[in-house]
ZADO-1210 file (C-alpha; in nm, 4 decimals, padded with zeros to 6 digits):
<atoms>
<atom x="00.9194" y="02.7671" z="-00.1071" code="UNK" pos="1"/>
<atom x="00.9855" y="02.6373" z="00.2389" code="UNK" pos="2"/>
<atom x="01.3345" y="02.6308" z="00.3895" code="UNK" pos="3"/>
<atom x="01.4811" y="02.3064" z="00.4968" code="UNK" pos="4"/>
<atom x="01.5987" y="02.2527" z="00.8509" code="UNK" pos="5"/>
<atom x="01.8151" y="01.9532" z="00.9221" code="UNK" pos="6"/>
<atom x="01.7623" y="01.7907" z="01.2633" code="UNK" pos="7"/>
<atom x="02.0886" y="01.7189" z="01.4458" code="UNK" pos="8"/>
<atom x="02.0542" y="01.3459" z="01.3435" code="UNK" pos="9"/>
<atom x="02.0101" y="01.4393" z="00.9766" code="UNK" pos="10"/>
<atom x="02.3267" y="01.6527" z="00.9948" code="UNK" pos="11"/>
<atom x="02.5113" y="01.3648" z="01.1669" code="UNK" pos="12"/>
<atom x="02.3975" y="01.1287" z="00.8942" code="UNK" pos="13"/>
<atom x="02.5209" y="01.3623" z="00.6285" code="UNK" pos="14"/>
<atom x="02.8607" y="01.4001" z="00.7997" code="UNK" pos="15"/>
<atom x="02.8913" y="01.0238" z="00.8299" code="UNK" pos="16"/>
<atom x="02.8177" y="00.9789" z="00.4580" code="UNK" pos="17"/>
<atom x="03.0827" y="01.2392" z="00.3742" code="UNK" pos="18"/>
<atom x="03.3356" y="01.0435" z="00.5827" code="UNK" pos="19"/>
<atom x="03.2261" y="00.7165" z="00.4221" code="UNK" pos="20"/>
<atom x="03.2610" y="00.8386" z="00.0575" code="UNK" pos="21"/>
<atom x="03.5935" y="01.0075" z="00.1365" code="UNK" pos="22"/>
<atom x="03.7344" y="00.6758" z="00.2871" code="UNK" pos="23"/>
<atom x="03.5793" y="00.4365" z="00.0362" code="UNK" pos="24"/>
<atom x="03.6234" y="00.6492" z="-00.2834" code="UNK" pos="25"/>
<atom x="03.7764" y="00.9983" z="-00.2738" code="UNK" pos="26"/>
<atom x="03.7433" y="01.3489" z="-00.1520" code="UNK" pos="27"/>
<atom x="03.6064" y="01.4371" z="-00.5008" code="UNK" pos="28"/>
<atom x="03.3312" y="01.1694" z="-00.4639" code="UNK" pos="29"/>
<atom x="03.2485" y="01.2944" z="-00.1155" code="UNK" pos="30"/>
<atom x="03.2189" y="01.6513" z="-00.2567" code="UNK" pos="31"/>
<atom x="02.9976" y="01.5208" z="-00.5345" code="UNK" pos="32"/>
<atom x="02.7751" y="01.3585" z="-00.2829" code="UNK" pos="33"/>
<atom x="02.7449" y="01.6858" z="-00.0919" code="UNK" pos="34"/>
<atom x="02.6549" y="01.8650" z="-00.4155" code="UNK" pos="35"/>
<atom x="02.3973" y="01.6066" z="-00.4969" code="UNK" pos="36"/>
<atom x="02.2590" y="01.6298" z="-00.1448" code="UNK" pos="37"/>
<atom x="02.2189" y="02.0067" z="-00.1778" code="UNK" pos="38"/>
<atom x="02.0435" y="01.9656" z="-00.5129" code="UNK" pos="39"/>
<atom x="01.8000" y="01.7287" z="-00.3599" code="UNK" pos="40"/>
<atom x="01.7329" y="01.9597" z="-00.0572" code="UNK" pos="41"/>
<atom x="01.6824" y="02.2473" z="-00.3047" code="UNK" pos="42"/>
<atom x="01.4202" y="02.0401" z="-00.4902" code="UNK" pos="43"/>
<atom x="01.2430" y="01.9623" z="-00.1648" code="UNK" pos="44"/>
<atom x="01.2536" y="02.3296" z="-00.0637" code="UNK" pos="45"/>
<atom x="01.0841" y="02.4252" z="-00.3923" code="UNK" pos="46"/>
<atom x="00.8322" y="02.1424" z="-00.3895" code="UNK" pos="47"/>
<atom x="00.8050" y="01.9603" z="-00.0607" code="UNK" pos="48"/>
<atom x="00.5162" y="01.7467" z="-00.1890" code="UNK" pos="49"/>
<atom x="00.7464" y="01.5600" z="-00.4342" code="UNK" pos="50"/>
<atom x="00.8433" y="01.2940" z="-00.1804" code="UNK" pos="51"/>
<atom x="00.6966" y="00.9578" z="-00.1401" code="UNK" pos="52"/>
<atom x="00.4902" y="00.8784" z="00.1639" code="UNK" pos="53"/>
<atom x="00.4931" y="00.5012" z="00.1134" code="UNK" pos="54"/>
<atom x="00.7514" y="00.4236" z="00.3836" code="UNK" pos="55"/>
<atom x="00.5898" y="00.6584" z="00.6310" code="UNK" pos="56"/>
<atom x="00.2504" y="00.4971" z="00.5727" code="UNK" pos="57"/>
<atom x="00.3928" y="00.1423" z="00.6126" code="UNK" pos="58"/>
<atom x="00.5463" y="00.2487" z="00.9526" code="UNK" pos="59"/>
<atom x="00.2362" y="00.4512" z="01.0653" code="UNK" pos="60"/>
<atom x="00.4381" y="00.7682" z="01.0713" code="UNK" pos="61"/>
<atom x="00.2080" y="01.0356" z="00.9446" code="UNK" pos="62"/>
<atom x="00.3343" y="01.2797" z="00.6956" code="UNK" pos="63"/>
<atom x="00.6819" y="01.1263" z="00.6677" code="UNK" pos="64"/>
<atom x="00.8117" y="01.1588" z="00.3123" code="UNK" pos="65"/>
<atom x="01.1259" y="01.0538" z="00.1409" code="UNK" pos="66"/>
<atom x="01.3237" y="01.1677" z="-00.1706" code="UNK" pos="67"/>
<atom x="01.6214" y="00.9803" z="-00.3068" code="UNK" pos="68"/>
<atom x="01.9422" y="01.1110" z="-00.4622" code="UNK" pos="69"/>
<atom x="02.0489" y="01.0727" z="-00.8249" code="UNK" pos="70"/>
<atom x="02.3791" y="00.9074" z="-00.8463" code="UNK" pos="71"/>
<atom x="02.4042" y="00.7922" z="-00.4869" code="UNK" pos="72"/>
<atom x="02.2111" y="00.5253" z="-00.2970" code="UNK" pos="73"/>
<atom x="02.0848" y="00.7725" z="-00.0370" code="UNK" pos="74"/>
<atom x="01.7421" y="00.8951" z="00.0771" code="UNK" pos="75"/>
<atom x="01.6296" y="01.2013" z="00.2693" code="UNK" pos="76"/>
<atom x="01.3408" y="01.1593" z="00.5092" code="UNK" pos="77"/>
<atom x="01.1401" y="01.4599" z="00.5981" code="UNK" pos="78"/>
<atom x="00.8178" y="01.6162" z="00.7208" code="UNK" pos="79"/>
<atom x="00.6525" y="01.9137" z="00.5483" code="UNK" pos="80"/>
<atom x="00.5609" y="02.1634" z="00.8252" code="UNK" pos="81"/>
<atom x="00.3520" y="02.4804" z="00.7742" code="UNK" pos="82"/>
<atom x="00.6563" y="02.7121" z="00.7213" code="UNK" pos="83"/>
<atom x="00.9572" y="02.4777" z="00.6775" code="UNK" pos="84"/>
<atom x="01.0686" y="02.1321" z="00.5753" code="UNK" pos="85"/>
<atom x="01.1797" y="01.9344" z="00.8780" code="UNK" pos="86"/>
<atom x="01.4557" y="01.6990" z="00.7604" code="UNK" pos="87"/>
<atom x="01.4782" y="01.4016" z="00.9953" code="UNK" pos="88"/>
<atom x="01.7265" y="01.1543" z="00.8468" code="UNK" pos="89"/>
<atom x="01.9570" y="01.0728" z="00.5645" code="UNK" pos="90"/>
<atom x="01.9813" y="00.6954" z="00.5136" code="UNK" pos="91"/>
<atom x="02.1365" y="00.4646" z="00.2672" code="UNK" pos="92"/>
<atom x="01.9121" y="00.2538" z="00.0478" code="UNK" pos="93"/>
<atom x="02.0960" y="-00.0581" z="00.1649" code="UNK" pos="94"/>
<atom x="02.0416" y="00.0119" z="00.5334" code="UNK" pos="95"/>
<atom x="01.7469" y="-00.1489" z="00.7095" code="UNK" pos="96"/>
<atom x="01.5445" y="00.1662" z="00.6836" code="UNK" pos="97"/>
<atom x="01.2256" y="00.0270" z="00.8329" code="UNK" pos="98"/>
<atom x="01.4036" y="-00.0867" z="01.1504" code="UNK" pos="99"/>
<atom x="01.5930" y="00.2461" z="01.1847" code="UNK" pos="100"/>
<atom x="01.2804" y="00.4636" z="01.1520" code="UNK" pos="101"/>
<atom x="01.0629" y="00.2595" z="01.3921" code="UNK" pos="102"/>
</atoms>
């Protein structure tokens, strides 16, 4: 098991998503998104190799992996390091992910 470490931008992304779901839906939905986020990060901690490297390969960003949420159109982007998981971004599936990550 490798602990996850959120970069400042990943934390900012998460905070923005919480604000978005609170505004557009409800506090309960925002809290559900946070719980789903924690579940995904727990899965990544237990098995960092589960993520897809397809987007990282298409952008020539070595070792960039991603893993999506269940129930929300969100994706965590991360790098597996020797002793931790370096979480770089949380992006929405409808965003222009390729342009953002360039």
